[in-house]
Backbone as CSV, one residue per row, in Angstrom:
resi,resn,N_x,N_y,N_z,CA_x,CA_y,CA_z,C_x,C_y,C_z
1,MET,-1.099,-8.138,-15.169,-1.865,-8.335,-16.357,-2.700,-9.376,-15.848
2,PRO,-4.050,-9.502,-16.372,-4.981,-10.467,-16.089,-4.784,-11.561,-16.953
3,ASN,-4.844,-13.205,-16.187,-4.793,-14.075,-17.020,-6.388,-14.390,-17.608
4,PRO,-6.053,-14.540,-19.224,-7.567,-14.715,-19.963,-8.076,-16.043,-19.618
5,ASP,-7.467,-16.957,-19.039,-7.841,-18.476,-18.675,-8.441,-18.621,-17.466
6,ASP,-8.583,-17.452,-16.614,-8.985,-17.054,-15.267,-10.154,-16.500,-14.960
7,ALA,-11.400,-17.127,-15.425,-13.016,-16.665,-15.255,-12.676,-16.357,-14.409
8,ALA,-12.580,-16.475,-13.142,-13.130,-15.890,-11.652,-12.294,-14.556,-11.354
9,ALA,-11.282,-14.186,-12.041,-10.570,-13.064,-12.012,-11.143,-11.657,-12.441
10,THR,-11.274,-10.588,-11.789,-11.739,-9.614,-12.026,-11.149,-8.812,-13.162
11,PRO,-11.711,-7.863,-14.038,-11.171,-7.119,-15.085,-9.472,-7.035,-14.775
12,ARG,-9.233,-6.248,-13.838,-8.187,-5.890,-13.427,-7.211,-7.261,-12.883
13,GLY,-7.597,-8.280,-12.862,-6.756,-9.298,-12.538,-6.965,-10.009,-11.384
14,TYR,-7.674,-9.157,-10.067,-7.955,-9.519,-8.834,-8.523,-11.146,-8.852
15,ARG,-8.102,-11.755,-7.739,-9.093,-12.924,-7.406,-9.059,-12.723,-5.757
16,SER,-10.349,-13.578,-5.553,-10.239,-13.391,-3.813,-9.819,-14.757,-3.345
17,HIS,-8.916,-14.907,-2.452,-8.640,-16.185,-1.794,-8.644,-15.732,-0.044
18,ALA,-9.074,-17.037,0.542,-9.295,-16.822,1.835,-7.936,-17.696,2.562
19,TYR,-7.797,-17.062,3.808,-6.667,-17.791,4.580,-7.027,-17.710,5.896
20,TYR,-6.999,-19.009,6.704,-7.499,-18.694,8.050,-6.169,-18.869,9.064
21,LEU,-5.968,-17.740,9.802,-5.079,-17.682,10.568,-5.638,-18.067,12.190
22,HIS,-4.723,-18.729,12.891,-4.965,-19.307,13.980,-5.890,-18.224,14.954
23,THR,-5.599,-16.922,15.226,-5.954,-16.270,15.861,-6.103,-14.787,15.047
24,GLN,-6.902,-13.917,15.496,-7.317,-12.750,14.885,-6.120,-11.837,15.283
25,GLN,-5.636,-12.078,16.056,-4.032,-11.329,16.412,-3.350,-10.995,15.300
26,HIS,-3.020,-12.067,14.313,-1.972,-11.966,13.507,-2.788,-10.742,12.643
27,HIS,-3.940,-10.906,11.744,-4.676,-9.811,11.155,-4.632,-8.672,11.808
28,GLU,-5.319,-8.310,13.140,-5.265,-7.023,13.438,-3.466,-6.473,13.719
29,ARG,-2.932,-7.356,13.728,-1.393,-6.554,14.277,-0.874,-6.209,13.025
30,LEU,-1.217,-6.738,11.757,-0.542,-6.476,10.703,-1.633,-5.062,10.207
31,LYS,-2.701,-5.056,10.292,-3.645,-4.108,9.921,-3.282,-2.851,10.529
32,ALA,-3.067,-3.029,11.786,-2.448,-1.775,13.155,-1.373,-0.980,12.391
33,ALA,-0.566,-2.158,11.961,1.073,-1.951,11.635,0.925,-0.768,10.363
34,TRP,-0.092,-1.178,9.270,-0.169,-0.948,8.146,-0.921,0.780,8.535
35,TRP,-2.066,0.719,9.190,-2.608,1.718,9.300,-1.427,2.730,10.077
36,GLY,-0.811,2.192,11.226,-0.027,3.252,11.723,1.106,4.159,10.786
37,THR,1.720,3.343,9.896,2.637,4.010,9.201,1.984,4.843,8.350
38,ARG,0.682,5.022,7.916,0.091,5.908,7.127,-0.471,7.051,7.735
39,HIS,-0.589,6.805,9.037,-0.924,7.971,9.826,-0.052,8.420,11.190
40,THR,1.265,8.494,10.855,2.246,8.925,11.705,2.818,10.000,11.365
41,GLU,3.419,10.751,12.610,4.063,12.161,12.126,5.620,11.906,12.120
42,GLN,5.939,10.382,12.452,7.477,9.973,11.908,7.696,9.975,10.575
43,PRO,8.821,9.983,10.255,9.307,9.764,8.660,9.011,8.356,8.274
44,VAL,8.299,7.874,7.279,8.224,6.569,6.918,8.847,6.596,5.422
45,ASP,9.711,5.142,5.296,10.450,5.351,4.113,9.092,4.864,2.844
46,VAL,9.367,5.350,1.864,8.236,5.374,0.648,7.889,3.976,0.658
47,ASP,9.065,2.892,0.498,9.002,1.252,0.363,8.418,0.938,1.142
48,ASP,7.919,1.581,2.515,7.336,0.900,3.678,5.811,1.354,3.613
49,LEU,5.393,2.134,2.639,4.009,2.498,2.708,3.292,1.548,1.638
50,ALA,2.081,1.424,1.697,1.178,0.497,0.957,-0.003,1.283,1.012
51,PRO,-0.711,1.315,-0.573,-1.832,2.296,-0.623,-3.249,1.262,0.170
52,SER,-2.944,-0.225,0.395,-4.101,-0.756,0.982,-3.306,-2.204,1.673
53,LEU,-4.331,-2.483,2.543,-3.963,-3.906,3.264,-3.774,-4.667,2.320
54,ASN,-4.695,-4.727,1.388,-4.527,-5.970,0.373,-2.816,-5.750,-0.210
55,ALA,-2.517,-4.430,-0.693,-1.681,-4.581,-1.284,-0.198,-4.729,-0.256
56,LEU,-0.519,-4.237,0.927,0.765,-4.840,1.656,0.999,-6.449,2.021
57,VAL,-0.056,-7.101,1.761,-0.449,-8.530,2.006,0.547,-9.092,0.544
58,ALA,0.044,-8.301,-0.393,0.410,-9.011,-1.634,2.033,-8.949,-1.630
59,ARG,2.473,-7.511,-1.283,4.110,-7.620,-1.029,4.901,-8.554,-0.190
60,LEU,4.240,-8.882,1.055,4.677,-9.845,1.813,4.712,-11.127,1.417
61,PHE,3.642,-11.612,0.620,3.663,-12.683,-0.198,4.853,-12.914,-1.125
62,GLU,4.906,-12.047,-1.900,6.011,-11.732,-2.935,7.070,-11.829,-2.413
63,ALA,7.732,-11.265,-1.323,8.866,-11.117,-0.474,9.020,-12.497,-0.185
64,GLU,8.150,-13.335,0.687,8.518,-14.577,1.080,8.788,-15.427,-0.113
65,ALA,7.967,-15.769,-1.005,7.849,-16.336,-2.107,9.482,-16.245,-2.544
66,ALA,9.884,-15.037,-2.833,11.176,-14.885,-3.190,12.394,-15.343,-2.456
67,ARG,12.366,-15.352,-1.083,13.030,-15.387,-0.101,13.312,-17.240,-0.018
68,LEU,12.210,-18.030,-0.116,12.133,-19.289,-0.366,12.663,-19.829,-1.538
69,GLU,12.230,-19.147,-2.777,13.055,-19.436,-3.911,14.644,-19.055,-4.008
70,ALA,15.173,-18.283,-3.602,16.116,-18.083,-3.389,16.699,-19.052,-2.561
71,LYS,16.229,-19.468,-1.294,17.101,-20.359,-0.715,17.150,-21.744,-0.858
72,TYR,15.882,-22.419,-1.583,15.792,-23.503,-1.603,15.658,-23.952,-3.247
73,ASN,15.694,-23.223,-4.118,15.337,-23.247,-5.659,16.337,-22.355,-6.349
74,ALA,17.577,-22.211,-5.723,18.369,-21.356,-6.691,17.679,-19.985,-7.326
75,GLY,17.075,-19.397,-6.580,16.295,-18.175,-7.034,15.418,-18.293,-8.288
76,GLU,14.626,-19.296,-8.744,14.120,-20.010,-9.470,12.463,-20.005,-8.889
77,PRO,11.602,-19.474,-9.782,10.132,-20.195,-9.141,10.074,-21.621,-8.970
78,PHE,9.479,-22.028,-8.060,8.891,-23.506,-8.004,7.798,-23.436,-9.202
79,PRO,7.783,-24.954,-9.582,6.779,-25.431,-10.344,5.180,-25.234,-9.747
80,PRO,4.193,-25.095,-10.072,2.992,-25.161,-9.399,2.668,-25.849,-8.559
81,ALA,2.131,-25.573,-7.362,1.712,-26.515,-6.558,0.247,-27.285,-7.272
82,PRO,0.213,-28.632,-6.817,-1.102,-29.371,-7.615,-2.026,-28.866,-6.503
83,LYS,-3.239,-28.830,-7.752,-4.596,-28.579,-7.391,-5.128,-28.990,-5.707
84,GLN,-4.432,-30.053,-5.389,-5.289,-30.444,-4.043,-4.028,-30.230,-2.759
85,ALA,-3.153,-29.494,-3.141,-2.187,-29.007,-2.094,-3.089,-28.069,-1.345
86,ARG,-2.956,-28.245,0.213,-3.324,-27.594,1.310,-2.572,-27.707,2.375
87,GLY,-2.401,-26.730,2.907,-1.641,-26.782,4.356,-2.675,-27.104,5.528
88,VAL,-2.811,-28.252,5.779,-3.819,-28.681,6.753,-3.067,-29.344,7.941
89,ASP,-3.588,-28.790,9.061,-3.001,-29.426,10.149,-3.538,-30.458,11.002
90,PRO,-2.782,-31.842,10.988,-3.854,-32.965,11.291,-4.458,-32.604,12.664
91,SER,-3.955,-32.306,13.503,-4.456,-32.137,14.828,-6.030,-31.283,14.760
92,ALA,-5.971,-30.351,13.863,-7.317,-29.033,13.558,-8.283,-30.188,12.802
93,THR,-7.726,-30.898,11.928,-8.709,-31.905,11.375,-9.148,-32.645,12.113
94,SER,-8.384,-33.303,13.135,-9.437,-34.611,13.862,-10.189,-33.860,14.842
95,ARG,-9.881,-32.392,15.568,-10.610,-31.469,16.210,-12.015,-31.472,15.434
96,GLN,-11.681,-30.930,14.209,-13.133,-30.661,13.317,-13.726,-31.915,13.113
97,GLY,-13.387,-33.089,12.917,-13.877,-34.277,12.461,-14.848,-34.869,13.665
98,GLN,-14.177,-34.512,15.096,-15.153,-35.032,16.089,-16.044,-33.893,16.330
99,THR,-15.852,-32.537,16.304,-16.954,-31.619,16.339,-18.089,-32.046,15.124
100,MET,-17.633,-32.330,14.246,-18.916,-32.473,13.144,-19.459,-33.950,13.730
101,THR,-18.700,-35.184,14.087,-19.306,-36.225,14.587,-20.614,-35.791,15.503
102,ASP,-19.921,-35.049,16.400,-20.762,-34.704,17.790,-21.906,-33.762,17.382
103,LEU,-21.775,-32.944,16.244,-22.784,-32.123,15.766,-23.858,-32.813,15.024
104,TRP,-23.744,-34.235,14.481,-24.513,-34.783,13.810,-25.153,-36.073,14.481
105,SER,-24.320,-35.977,15.562,-24.829,-37.220,16.752,-26.142,-36.571,17.222
106,GLU,-25.785,-35.337,17.893,-26.826,-34.321,18.362,-28.036,-33.973,17.597
107,ARG,-27.848,-33.851,16.309,-28.991,-33.413,15.235,-29.885,-34.718,15.258
108,ARG,-29.370,-36.096,15.402,-29.887,-37.550,14.967,-30.431,-37.689,16.631
109,GLY,-30.410,-36.792,17.577,-30.962,-37.300,18.998,-30.354,-38.222,19.757
110,ARG,-28.629,-38.428,19.273,-27.951,-39.526,20.243,-27.313,-38.805,20.928
111,GLY,-27.222,-37.314,21.097,-26.388,-36.730,21.982,-24.883,-36.648,21.572
112,THR,-24.358,-36.058,22.458,-22.924,-36.143,22.188,-22.133,-37.083,23.113
113,PRO,-20.756,-37.546,22.713,-20.292,-38.507,24.093,-20.434,-38.187,25.262
114,GLU,-20.410,-36.776,25.520,-20.353,-36.474,27.072,-21.916,-36.286,27.526
115,THR,-23.102,-36.573,26.767,-24.169,-36.501,27.498,-24.788,-38.048,27.091
116,ARG,-24.261,-38.869,26.576,-24.732,-40.232,26.643,-24.531,-41.127,27.890
């Protein structure tokens, strides 16, 4: 059911969320598995079928949330995460910072550290 307080949700309650994966391989592997179970001649359990890749991802998210809640919170949902909660990899942040520093140095005509 749509949340009336969520102005960005569609009438059916859907929202767009972006998740950045380390490699394209994760997405492609899941997509191939989803597609393969829809187009196989082998018998497939109806519980394994998903009408769309989005539906499969939603099911996986729900299952993982339930597993973590059962293991670490007596099966109860955790309180909402704070708005600023992010899964940031410190080494990726450092690389991105260096890339941006180099880019702006180059744009300002100073060159990158390798070219100075």
